[in-house]
C-alpha positions as CSV (number, residue, x, y, z in Angstrom):
1,M,-71.9,-94.7,16.9
2,R,-68.3,-96.1,17.1
3,I,-69.1,-98.6,14.4
4,R,-70.5,-95.9,12.1
5,L,-67.5,-93.7,12.6
6,L,-65.2,-96.6,11.9
7,A,-67.1,-97.5,8.8
8,A,-66.9,-93.9,7.5
9,S,-63.2,-93.8,8.3
10,L,-62.6,-97.0,6.4
11,S,-64.7,-95.7,3.5
12,A,-62.4,-92.7,3.5
13,L,-59.4,-95.0,3.4
14,A,-60.8,-96.8,0.4
15,G,-61.4,-93.6,-1.4
16,F,-57.8,-92.5,-0.6
17,V,-56.3,-95.7,-1.9
18,D,-58.6,-95.8,-4.9
19,A,-57.7,-92.3,-5.9
20,V,-54.0,-93.0,-5.6
21,G,-54.4,-96.1,-7.8
22,F,-56.7,-94.4,-10.3
23,V,-54.2,-91.5,-10.9
24,H,-51.2,-93.8,-10.9
25,L,-52.7,-96.4,-13.2
26,G,-54.2,-93.9,-15.6
27,G,-57.9,-94.6,-15.1
28,F,-58.0,-98.1,-13.5
29,F,-59.4,-98.8,-10.0
30,V,-58.1,-100.8,-7.1
31,S,-61.4,-100.8,-5.1
32,F,-64.2,-99.9,-7.6
33,M,-64.6,-103.1,-9.5
34,S,-67.8,-102.0,-11.4
35,G,-65.6,-99.5,-13.1
36,N,-63.0,-102.1,-13.9
37,T,-65.7,-104.3,-15.3
38,T,-66.7,-101.5,-17.7
39,R,-63.0,-101.1,-18.6
40,I,-62.9,-104.8,-19.5
41,G,-65.9,-104.3,-21.9
42,V,-64.4,-101.3,-23.5
43,G,-61.0,-102.9,-23.7
44,L,-62.3,-106.0,-25.4
45,S,-63.9,-103.8,-28.1
46,E,-61.0,-101.4,-28.5
47,R,-57.7,-102.3,-26.7
48,G,-57.1,-105.8,-25.4
49,G,-54.4,-104.6,-23.0
50,D,-56.8,-102.5,-21.0
51,A,-59.1,-105.6,-20.5
52,V,-56.1,-107.6,-19.2
53,V,-55.2,-104.9,-16.6
54,A,-58.8,-104.5,-15.5
55,G,-59.3,-108.2,-15.3
56,G,-56.1,-108.7,-13.2
57,L,-57.2,-106.0,-10.8
58,I,-60.7,-107.7,-10.4
59,L,-59.0,-111.1,-9.8
60,S,-56.7,-109.5,-7.2
61,F,-59.7,-107.8,-5.5
62,V,-61.7,-111.0,-5.2
63,A,-58.6,-112.8,-3.9
64,G,-58.3,-110.1,-1.2
65,V,-62.0,-110.7,-0.2
66,V,-61.3,-114.4,0.1
67,F,-58.1,-113.8,2.1
68,G,-59.7,-111.2,4.4
69,S,-62.7,-113.5,5.0
70,L,-60.5,-116.4,6.0
71,V,-58.5,-114.3,8.3
72,G,-61.7,-112.9,9.8
73,R,-63.1,-116.3,10.5
74,R,-59.8,-117.4,12.1
75,F,-59.7,-114.6,14.6
76,G,-63.4,-114.6,15.8
77,T,-64.1,-111.6,18.1
78,A,-60.8,-110.0,17.0
79,R,-61.8,-110.2,13.4
80,R,-61.9,-106.5,12.7
81,R,-58.5,-105.9,14.2
82,A,-57.0,-108.9,12.3
83,V,-58.4,-107.9,9.0
84,L,-57.3,-104.3,9.4
85,A,-53.8,-105.4,10.3
86,L,-53.8,-107.5,7.1
87,V,-55.0,-104.4,5.1
88,A,-52.2,-102.3,6.7
89,A,-49.6,-104.9,5.8
90,L,-50.8,-105.1,2.2
91,L,-50.8,-101.4,1.8
92,G,-47.3,-101.2,3.3
93,L,-46.2,-103.9,0.9
94,A,-47.7,-101.9,-2.0
95,A,-45.8,-98.8,-1.0
96,L,-42.6,-100.8,-0.7
97,L,-43.0,-102.5,-4.1
98,A,-43.7,-99.1,-5.7
99,A,-40.6,-97.7,-4.1
100,W,-38.6,-100.6,-5.7
101,G,-40.2,-99.9,-9.1
102,H,-42.5,-102.9,-9.2
103,H,-45.6,-100.9,-10.0
104,G,-47.7,-103.8,-11.4
105,A,-47.1,-105.8,-8.2
106,A,-47.9,-102.7,-6.1
107,A,-51.3,-102.4,-7.9
108,V,-52.0,-106.0,-7.2
109,A,-51.2,-105.5,-3.5
110,M,-53.5,-102.4,-3.4
111,A,-56.4,-104.4,-4.9
112,L,-55.8,-107.2,-2.5
113,A,-55.9,-104.7,0.4
114,M,-59.2,-103.2,-0.8
115,G,-60.8,-106.6,-1.2
116,A,-59.7,-107.6,2.2
117,E,-61.1,-104.4,3.8
118,N,-64.6,-105.5,2.9
119,A,-64.3,-108.4,5.4
120,V,-64.2,-106.0,8.3
121,F,-67.9,-105.9,8.6
122,A,-68.7,-109.4,7.2
123,E,-71.7,-111.1,8.7
124,G,-71.3,-114.8,7.8
125,A,-71.4,-114.9,4.0
126,D,-72.8,-111.4,3.7
127,I,-71.1,-108.0,3.9
128,H,-73.0,-106.0,6.5
129,I,-71.4,-102.6,5.5
130,G,-69.9,-102.1,2.1
131,L,-66.8,-99.9,2.3
132,T,-65.3,-99.8,-1.2
133,Y,-68.5,-99.4,-3.3
134,M,-71.2,-96.8,-3.1
135,T,-73.9,-97.6,-5.5
136,G,-75.9,-99.7,-3.0
137,T,-75.2,-97.1,-0.3
138,L,-76.6,-94.3,-2.5
139,V,-79.7,-96.4,-3.3
140,K,-80.3,-96.9,0.5
141,L,-79.7,-93.2,1.0
142,G,-82.5,-92.4,-1.5
143,Q,-84.8,-95.0,0.0
144,H,-84.3,-93.7,3.5
145,L,-84.8,-90.1,2.3
146,A,-88.1,-91.3,0.8
147,I,-89.1,-92.8,4.2
148,A,-88.2,-89.6,6.0
149,L,-90.3,-87.6,3.5
150,G,-93.2,-90.0,4.1
151,G,-93.2,-89.4,7.8
152,G,-90.9,-92.2,8.9
153,D,-87.5,-92.1,10.5
154,R,-86.2,-88.6,9.9
155,F,-82.5,-89.4,10.1
156,G,-82.3,-93.0,8.8
157,W,-80.5,-91.7,5.7
158,A,-77.6,-90.1,7.7
159,P,-75.3,-93.2,8.1
160,Y,-75.4,-93.7,4.3
161,L,-74.6,-90.1,3.6
162,L,-71.7,-90.4,6.1
163,L,-70.3,-93.4,4.3
164,W,-70.5,-91.7,0.9
165,A,-69.0,-88.5,2.2
166,G,-66.1,-90.5,3.7
167,L,-65.3,-92.1,0.3
168,L,-65.5,-88.7,-1.3
169,A,-63.2,-87.0,1.3
170,G,-60.7,-89.9,1.0
171,G,-60.7,-89.6,-2.8
172,I,-59.9,-85.8,-2.6
173,L,-57.2,-86.4,0.0
174,G,-55.7,-89.3,-2.0
175,A,-55.5,-87.4,-5.2
176,A,-53.9,-84.4,-3.4
177,S,-51.4,-86.7,-1.6
178,Y,-50.4,-88.4,-4.8
179,A,-49.7,-85.0,-6.4
180,V,-47.2,-84.4,-3.6
181,A,-45.8,-87.9,-2.7
182,G,-46.7,-90.2,-5.6
183,M,-47.1,-93.8,-4.5
184,G,-45.4,-92.8,-1.3
185,A,-48.8,-91.6,-0.2
186,L,-49.6,-95.3,0.5
187,W,-47.4,-95.2,3.6
188,A,-50.0,-92.8,5.1
189,A,-52.8,-95.2,4.1
190,A,-51.0,-98.1,5.7
191,A,-50.4,-96.2,8.9
192,A,-54.1,-95.2,9.0
193,A,-55.2,-98.9,8.6
194,G,-52.8,-99.8,11.4
195,I,-54.3,-97.2,13.7
196,A,-57.7,-98.5,12.8
197,A,-56.7,-102.0,13.7
198,I,-55.7,-100.8,17.2
199,V,-58.8,-98.8,17.9
200,A,-61.4,-101.0,16.2
201,P,-63.9,-102.4,18.7
202,P,-64.0,-106.2,18.8
203,V,-67.0,-108.2,17.5
204,E,-69.5,-109.2,20.2
205,A,-68.8,-112.8,21.2
206,A,-72.6,-113.6,21.1
207,R,-72.7,-112.6,17.4
208,V,-69.7,-114.8,16.6
209,A,-71.3,-117.7,18.4
210,A,-74.6,-117.2,16.6
211,R,-72.8,-117.1,13.2
212,A,-70.9,-120.3,14.0
213,H,-74.1,-122.1,15.0
214,A,-75.9,-120.9,11.9
215,T,-73.1,-122.3,9.6
216,K,-73.2,-125.8,11.3
217,P,-74.9,-128.5,9.2
218,N,-78.2,-129.8,10.5
219,E,-77.7,-132.9,12.7
């Protein structure tokens, strides 16, 4: 249950940051890269500048995934806390850059943070729980609803609904916070990530050892 609540909270954080970025950037995303990919396609057919912005955000997001994954591997059982500390630092940097008027660099830092956040629940080379994208989550929600209607697990769909609801709630709060504080709302996001880093449960040592064994080359 603690893991599910942490995942929902981090999904809300992603929704919050993405909403702030979306409003500030005029329709670009810092965590929803499918949307930015569509923006590249539209931009290439209409306005090249939009494609450049969307492409830069995608590259920043992927770099954040790489950075977060490397940090996670380095810290083993403390992976979740280390990655969340990185996310908090990047969001704080974004808020600071925005306060100094470097809005482009702030957007890059936001996308880096959202990419890194996905490494919190990494399992080897796979993402065990996606935090910043909901298409797969909604597909699983529908699949588990079908299972429940067919007489299977009656509540298997609930964790996926919780993740989606977290993202939605975060988006609402992020848009409202931006209306009041502008990019200064990112300070609250950075603080939330920092708190999550403190309270996040460590990864089980047995799982870390199993992943390390699985990644060793055959002798």
